C-alpha positions as CSV (number, residue, x, y, z in Angstrom):
1,M,0.0,0.0,0.0
2,T,1.3,3.4,-0.9
3,A,1.1,6.6,1.2
4,N,-1.5,8.0,-1.2
5,S,-3.8,5.0,-1.3
6,K,-6.8,4.6,1.1
7,D,-6.4,2.1,3.9
8,A,-9.3,-0.3,4.0
9,R,-9.0,-1.2,7.7
10,A,-12.3,-1.5,9.6
11,N,-13.4,1.3,12.0
12,P,-12.4,0.2,15.5
13,F,-15.0,2.5,17.1
14,Q,-18.6,1.5,17.8
15,I,-21.2,4.2,17.7
16,A,-23.9,3.8,20.4
17,S,-25.7,7.0,19.5
18,S,-25.2,10.3,17.7
19,R,-26.8,13.7,18.0
20,D,-26.2,17.1,16.4
21,V,-25.5,19.6,19.1
22,Y,-24.9,22.7,16.9
23,D,-25.6,23.6,13.3
24,N,-25.2,26.8,11.3
25,P,-24.5,27.7,7.6
26,W,-20.8,26.9,8.0
27,I,-20.5,24.0,10.4
28,R,-22.4,21.2,12.2
29,V,-21.1,19.7,15.4
30,T,-22.1,16.1,16.1
31,E,-21.6,14.3,19.4
32,H,-21.2,10.5,19.3
33,E,-21.4,8.2,22.2
34,I,-18.9,5.5,21.4
35,I,-17.2,2.4,22.5
36,N,-13.5,3.0,21.9
37,P,-11.1,0.5,20.5
38,R,-10.3,-0.8,24.0
39,G,-14.0,-1.5,24.7
40,R,-14.6,1.5,27.0
41,P,-17.4,4.0,26.6
42,G,-16.7,7.6,25.7
43,I,-17.7,10.5,23.5
44,Y,-16.4,11.9,20.3
45,G,-17.3,15.3,19.0
46,V,-16.9,15.9,15.2
47,V,-17.0,19.2,13.5
48,H,-18.4,18.9,9.9
49,F,-17.8,21.7,7.5
50,H,-20.5,22.5,5.0
51,H,-17.9,23.8,2.6
52,R,-14.5,22.5,1.4
53,G,-11.5,24.7,2.1
54,V,-9.8,26.2,-1.0
55,G,-6.6,28.1,-1.1
56,V,-4.7,29.6,-4.1
57,V,-1.0,30.7,-4.3
58,P,-0.8,33.4,-7.0
59,Y,2.8,33.1,-8.3
60,E,4.7,35.2,-10.9
61,D,8.4,35.8,-11.4
62,G,9.4,34.4,-8.0
63,R,6.8,36.4,-6.1
64,I,3.5,35.5,-4.5
65,W,0.6,37.5,-3.0
66,L,-0.5,37.3,0.6
67,V,-3.7,38.6,2.2
68,G,-3.7,40.0,5.7
69,Q,-6.7,40.1,7.9
70,Y,-7.8,40.0,11.5
71,R,-8.9,36.4,12.4
72,F,-11.6,36.5,15.1
73,P,-11.1,32.9,16.4
74,L,-7.4,33.6,16.9
75,G,-7.8,37.1,18.2
76,Q,-4.9,38.2,16.0
77,Y,-3.9,39.4,12.6
78,S,-3.0,36.7,10.1
79,W,-1.1,36.7,6.8
80,E,-2.4,34.0,4.4
81,I,-2.8,33.0,0.8
82,P,-6.1,33.9,-0.8
83,A,-8.7,31.3,0.4
84,G,-12.3,30.5,1.0
85,G,-15.0,27.9,1.1
86,A,-16.4,25.9,-1.8
87,P,-20.1,25.2,-1.3
88,L,-21.2,21.7,-2.2
89,G,-22.0,21.6,-5.9
90,E,-19.3,24.2,-6.8
91,Q,-16.1,23.1,-8.4
92,V,-13.1,23.8,-6.3
93,E,-11.4,25.4,-9.3
94,D,-14.2,27.9,-9.6
95,T,-13.9,28.7,-5.9
96,A,-10.1,29.3,-6.3
97,R,-10.6,31.6,-9.2
98,R,-13.4,33.5,-7.4
99,E,-11.5,33.9,-4.1
100,L,-8.3,35.0,-5.9
101,R,-10.3,37.7,-7.8
102,E,-12.3,38.9,-4.8
103,E,-9.4,39.1,-2.3
104,T,-6.6,40.3,-4.6
105,G,-8.1,41.5,-7.9
106,L,-6.0,39.0,-9.7
107,V,-7.4,36.8,-12.5
108,T,-5.5,33.7,-13.5
109,A,-5.3,32.0,-16.9
110,S,-3.6,28.9,-15.4
111,L,-4.7,27.0,-12.3
112,E,-2.9,23.8,-11.1
113,R,-3.7,21.6,-8.1
114,L,-0.8,21.7,-5.7
115,V,-2.0,19.6,-2.8
116,S,-5.1,18.1,-1.2
117,M,-5.5,17.6,2.6
118,H,-7.6,17.1,5.7
119,L,-6.9,19.9,8.1
120,S,-7.5,18.5,11.6
121,T,-8.4,14.9,11.6
122,S,-8.8,14.5,15.3
123,V,-11.9,16.7,15.5
124,T,-13.1,17.5,12.0
125,D,-13.7,16.0,8.6
126,E,-12.7,19.3,6.8
127,A,-11.1,18.7,3.4
128,A,-9.1,21.3,1.5
129,V,-7.2,21.8,-1.6
130,V,-4.5,24.4,-2.6
131,F,-3.9,25.6,-6.2
132,L,-1.1,27.3,-7.9
133,A,-2.3,30.3,-10.0
134,R,-0.1,31.6,-12.9
135,S,-0.5,33.8,-15.9
136,L,-2.0,36.6,-13.8
137,T,-3.8,39.7,-14.8
138,R,-4.2,42.5,-12.3
139,G,-7.7,44.0,-11.6
140,V,-9.6,45.4,-8.7
141,A,-10.3,43.4,-5.5
142,A,-13.9,43.1,-4.3
143,P,-13.8,41.5,-0.8
144,E,-16.9,40.4,1.0
145,D,-18.5,42.6,3.6
146,T,-17.0,40.5,6.4
147,E,-13.5,41.0,5.1
148,E,-11.1,43.9,5.7
149,L,-8.1,42.9,3.8
150,E,-4.6,44.1,3.1
151,V,-2.8,42.6,0.0
152,I,1.0,42.4,-0.3
153,E,3.3,41.0,-2.9
154,V,6.4,39.2,-1.5
155,S,9.2,36.9,-2.8
156,L,8.7,33.2,-2.4
157,D,11.8,33.3,-0.2
158,D,10.3,35.9,2.0
159,A,7.0,33.9,2.3
160,Y,9.0,30.7,3.2
161,A,11.0,32.7,5.8
162,R,7.8,33.9,7.3
163,V,6.5,30.3,7.6
164,R,9.8,29.3,9.2
165,R,9.6,32.2,11.8
166,G,6.0,31.3,12.7
167,E,4.6,34.5,11.2
168,I,2.4,32.6,8.7
169,T,0.6,29.8,10.6
170,E,-2.7,29.2,8.7
171,A,-2.6,25.6,7.4
172,L,-3.5,26.1,3.7
173,S,-1.0,28.9,3.5
174,V,1.8,27.0,5.2
175,I,1.3,23.9,3.1
176,G,0.9,25.9,-0.1
177,I,4.0,27.9,0.4
178,L,6.1,24.9,1.5
179,E,4.9,22.9,-1.5
180,L,5.7,25.8,-3.9
181,F,9.2,26.2,-2.3
182,L,9.8,22.5,-2.6
183,R,8.8,22.5,-6.2
184,R,11.3,25.3,-6.9
185,L,14.1,23.4,-5.1
186,E,13.3,20.3,-7.2
187,G,13.3,22.4,-10.4
188,R,9.6,21.8,-11.0
189,L,8.6,25.5,-10.8
């Protein structure tokens, strides 16, 4: 079995009962009463996201664009790649193009999948994908009402250094920047 293949092992947890304890347009929290793999009772809370996470690294001539915004759950300002949620039924590529345009004003003629992932497998089923955007055309950003954004252009080396110093911590951004940096080191960029 390769690292990329799905493991077909049986679920060692037995679910005695399940109930939704919270639901809004973005997430649903379900509490499961379970029997754990050792045969003991317990609970397991799972956060289900109604959207898939989508990030996009806009790249041109050794430079990328970052979006800065205050993140309420963290209580701090965060530098990130453009990103958003893909509603069920929307292609993730369409979401990537929309979020890139809304947050930075950039339009891409070339979109390539960089990496797919699950973001926090101990408490959520959230799936995400990060794209590389090239062949960029500049336009005017149109952020959502809930977004107060600052957009900067930095070198890939600077973005990588910010990840290493812990200044960029958002998962899609960290993974997207590291993947792009790795591709450059391997001569695939």
